[in-house]
N, C-alpha and C positions, 0 to 999 in steps of 0.2 A: 570792562573789556573781557571778552571770552578767554578761557584758559585753553591753551593748546597742549595736547598730549603727544609726546614723542617716546617711543618704546625702543630700548636696546635690550633685546631678548636673544642675542647671539654673541658669539665671540667677536672681539674687535679685530677685524681683518679686512684687507683690501679686496679680496676675491670671494670669500665665503662667509661673510658676516657684515657687521656694521662698519662701514668705512668712513673716512673723513669727507669724501665727496658726497656720499649719500646723506650723511648727517647735515652737510651744508645746505642741501636742497630743502630738507625738512625744516631747518631753522629759518631759512629765508621765507618759507611759507607761513611761519608763525608771525612774521611782520610786527615784531615788537610786543606781541601779547605775552602774558605770563605763561611760561612753559613748565609743564609737569613732566620731568624726564624719568620715566619708569625703567629701572635697571634690574636685569637678571642676566648677568654675564660673568663668565669665568676669566675675563681679561683677554689678552691676545697681543697683537702687534703694537709695540711702543710708539712707533711713528704715527700710526693711525689714531691711537689713543691721545697722544699729545696734540694732534691736529684738532680733534673734537674738543678737548679741554680748552684750547686757545680760542676756538670759535665761540664757546660758551662765555668765556671771559669778555670777549668783544661784543657780545650780543647786547642790544639796547634795552631789552626787557629783563625781567626777573626769571631765573631758572631754578626750580626746586627739584632736587633729586629725590626720588622715592625708591628705596631699595625693596624689591619684591621677592628676591631669592638670593642668588649669589651677587655679591659686589666684591670681586676679587682682582688682585694684580692691577693692571693698568685701568680697569674699570673704576677702581677707587680714585684714581687721579682725575678721571672724568667727573666723578661725584664731587670731589674736592673743589672743582672749578665752579660749582654751582653756588647760588646765593645761600641755599639751605640744603641740608641733607636730612631726610626722614627715613627711618627704617621700620618696616613692619616687624612685629614680634617674631614672626616665623621667617627670619632671614639671617644671613651671616655676612661678615666682613672679613676679608683676608688680604694681608699685605706682605710683601717680601721684596728681596732684592731682585734686580733684573737678571735674566739668564740668556745665554745664547751659545752659539757654536762658531768655530772658525777652522779654516785649514790653510795651509801655506807655509811660508817661511816663519822663522821666529818673530821677525818684525811684524808679520801679519797677525800673529797670535797676540803679540803685545798691543797692537793697535785695537784689536777686538776687546781686549781686557780694559783698555782705556775707555772705549766707548761705553762699556758697562758701568764703569765708575762714574762717568758723566751722567748717565741716565739715573743712577742711584742717587747722586747728589741732588739732581733736579727733583726727584720724587721725594727725597727726605725733606727738602725745603717746603714742599707742599704739605706734608704731614705736620711739620713743625708750625707752619703758619696757621693751620687750622686749629690744632690742639693746644698750642702754646707749650708743648713738651720740650724738654731739653734735648740737645744733640745726642746725649748718651741714651736717653730713653728711646728716641727714634731709631738710633742704630741698633738697639736691642730688639725693637720690633721687627726690623728688617733683616736681622741676622738669620732668621728662620721663617718658615711659613707661619705667620701669626694669625690665628683665627680668633675672632671676637664675636660674641653675641651682641645683639642690639644694646643690651644694658652695659656691657663692657665698653663698646664703642662710644656710648653716651658718656660714661664715666671718664673715658680717656679724652673727651672733648673733640672726637673726630666726627660725631654727628650731632644734630641739633634737637632731634625729637624721635621718640619711639612711638610708633602708631600701635595703639592697643585696640583690640576689637571690643566693641561695646558689649557688656554682659547681657545675656538674654533675660528678658523679664520673666519673673516667676509669679507675676500678679495674676490671680485667677480671673477667668472670664466671667462675664455677667451670668452665664448659665451655671458655671461652677459655683459662683457665690449663691445662686438660688438654691442649689443642692445643699450648700453648707447651712443656709438658714433652715432648710427643711429638716436637716439632720438634727438641728438644735431645737426644733419646734415639737409641739405635742401632736403632730399629725399621726394618725394610727399607722402602724407598720404596714398593713396590707395596702392602704391607700398610697402611702409613700412608694411602695415597691412598684405599684402599677404606673405611677407618674414617672418614676425614674426609667422605666422601660420605654417610655415614649420619646420620640424625637422632639427636639426643641420646637416650640410653636413658631410657625412662620407668620410674618405679617400678612394680614388679610387686606385685600383691596376693598376700599369703601365703595359700596354699590351706589351708582348714580341713578336717581329716579328717572324712569323713562316715561314719556308721555303716552297716554292711552292711544292705541292705533286708531287711525281714522277709519270710519266705516261709511261706505257709500250706500245710498238708498235708504237712509233712516231719517230723512227730512220730516216725514209724517209724525215722528215720535217727539218732535220739538213743538211745544204748544204755541209759541210765537209764530213759528213758520207755518203751522197749521192755520193760524188766523190770517196770515198773509195770503195763503192759497185760497182760503174761503172768500176773502174779499175779492180776489182776482176772478174767481169763478162766478161770484155774484155779479160782478160788473159785466162779464161776458153774457151771463144769462139775461140781465136787464137789456143789454144791447140787442140780443137776439129777439127778445119778446117785443121790444118796441119796433124793430125792423119788420117783424112779421105782421104786427098790427097795422103798420102803414102800407103793407102789401109790397114792400121792397126789402127782401132778405138777402141781397147779394153782399159781397164782402165790402164794397165801397160804402153801402148804406150802414152796415154794422160799424165800420170805422168811424163814420160821421157821428153815429150815436155815442160811441165810446168817447169821442172828443168832448162830448157835453157832460160826461159824468164827472163828479167831484172825486179827484184822485188823492186828495189830502190824506185820507186814512191809509191809503196804500203806501204813500211816501213815508209816513210816520212808522208804519210797520216795517218797511224796508230798512229804515235807519236802525230800528231796534235789533234787527236780525242780521245786519251786515256782517258782523264778526262770526256769528254762528253759521250763517250760510256759507261764508268763505271756508270755514273749517270742514263743514259737512260735504260740500261739493268738491 
């Protein structure tokens, strides 16, 4: 089954970023396929983030989070809801307690503080479930803005894999190896210098033999065809002579005389030159 890519490259926000309803449409389009969730987000609205995390948990297929830049604040909760979390070497992880503001009576402020406590407890449980860390360790992480490198997050058990870029190959090319062999050989220095200044040889196309062009009007140069022509002319000459001797040299008489001539030699010659005549004509 094909892999579906969903990108969260914005704050988590109802109006100006990735919202729960937008994500829901994307996830429905995935239709059970494996989803690669690419994340580069500073976090944002807790309600929208929790909604996205819950949708991932309920999704019928596998979702793999791939951190490509920031995975901070509530974006980490979204990542933690995935089946696996992978971080690129050039990315960061940040977690902290929730924050917010309130105005009104003392009761209003107390209510807002309680809301933050509930959010913190839910988030702390997510970090604990993933990492297996103690309550004290999680509380220490969340007491401040805790930034982690991919290696730190992997060591803490918060992510499953660090994506490392494949090292570039230093293997010399075939042309470079040729020069290396030349340098170690006994080729005279002046010859080697001239060769090194040349561009690498380009593959040459193999020439395809072309047939000789056909020439019209050269039938007389072929001995067999000349024989055929001679026989034909001889037959007409005989017919003309006989018709004249009989005193009847019209076309009908000449044709009658031709009918009586043995044409076997002509047929044999025609068979011999059938191919040649076809090419020459």
